[in-house]
C-alpha positions in Angstrom: 0.1 0.2 -0.1 1.4 3.5 -0.9 0.2 6.4 1.0 1.6 9.8 1.5 1.9 12.2 4.7 3.0 15.6 5.1 5.7 16.1 7.8 7.8 19.1 9.0 11.6 19.1 9.2 13.0 20.4 12.4 15.8 22.7 12.6 18.1 19.7 13.4 16.9 17.8 10.3 14.7 15.4 12.1 11.0 14.6 11.5 8.3 12.2 12.9 7.6 9.3 11.0 3.6 9.1 11.4 2.1 6.1 13.8 0.2 4.5 10.9 3.5 4.2 9.0 5.4 3.1 12.2 2.8 0.5 12.7 2.8 -0.9 9.3 6.5 -1.2 9.1 6.6 -2.7 12.5 8.8 -0.5 14.0 9.1 1.8 17.2 11.1 3.6 19.5 14.9 2.6 19.5 14.5 0.6 16.2 17.0 1.1 13.2 16.3 2.3 10.1 17.9 2.2 6.9 17.8 5.7 4.9 18.4 5.6 1.2 18.5 8.4 -1.5 17.0 7.0 -4.9 17.3 9.7 -7.4 15.5 12.5 -5.6 13.5 10.5 -3.3 14.3 9.5 0.4 13.3 5.9 1.1 13.2 4.2 4.8 13.3 0.7 5.3 14.1 -1.7 8.2 17.4 -3.6 8.0 15.8 -7.2 7.9 13.9 -5.9 4.6 16.7 -4.4 3.1 18.7 -7.6 3.6 15.9 -9.7 2.2 15.7 -7.2 -0.7 19.5 -7.5 -1.8 19.9 -11.0 -0.8 21.7 -12.8 -3.7 22.2 -9.5 -5.8 26.0 -10.5 -6.0 25.8 -13.9 -6.8 28.1 -15.1 -9.5 30.2 -11.9 -9.5 33.2 -13.7 -8.2 32.5 -17.2 -9.7 29.5 -19.5 -10.3 31.2 -22.3 -7.9 33.0 -22.7 -4.8 36.2 -23.5 -6.8 35.8 -20.4 -9.0 35.4 -18.3 -6.0 38.3 -19.6 -4.3 40.5 -19.3 -7.5 39.4 -15.6 -7.5 40.4 -15.1 -3.9 43.8 -16.7 -4.4 44.5 -14.5 -7.3 43.7 -11.6 -5.4 45.5 -12.5 -2.3 48.7 -13.3 -4.8 48.3 -9.7 -6.0 48.9 -8.3 -2.7 52.4 -9.7 -2.4 
């Protein structure tokens, strides 16, 4: 569900996340949120939701098998010497 709320930014750059949004996200006092800038928008999410949404994004970057990844790592480590 997408909905908008108008909030006011304080002198210190703070704002209150409206209660219905906090309830929908399942966050409360002391919880951590991840703040991202996407284009000209600010996006708030929880660490767990961020982890789920980014899971597997780098799969295959350094190899498609354990052996390929280990070979890549050995090559990188050898280049440090």
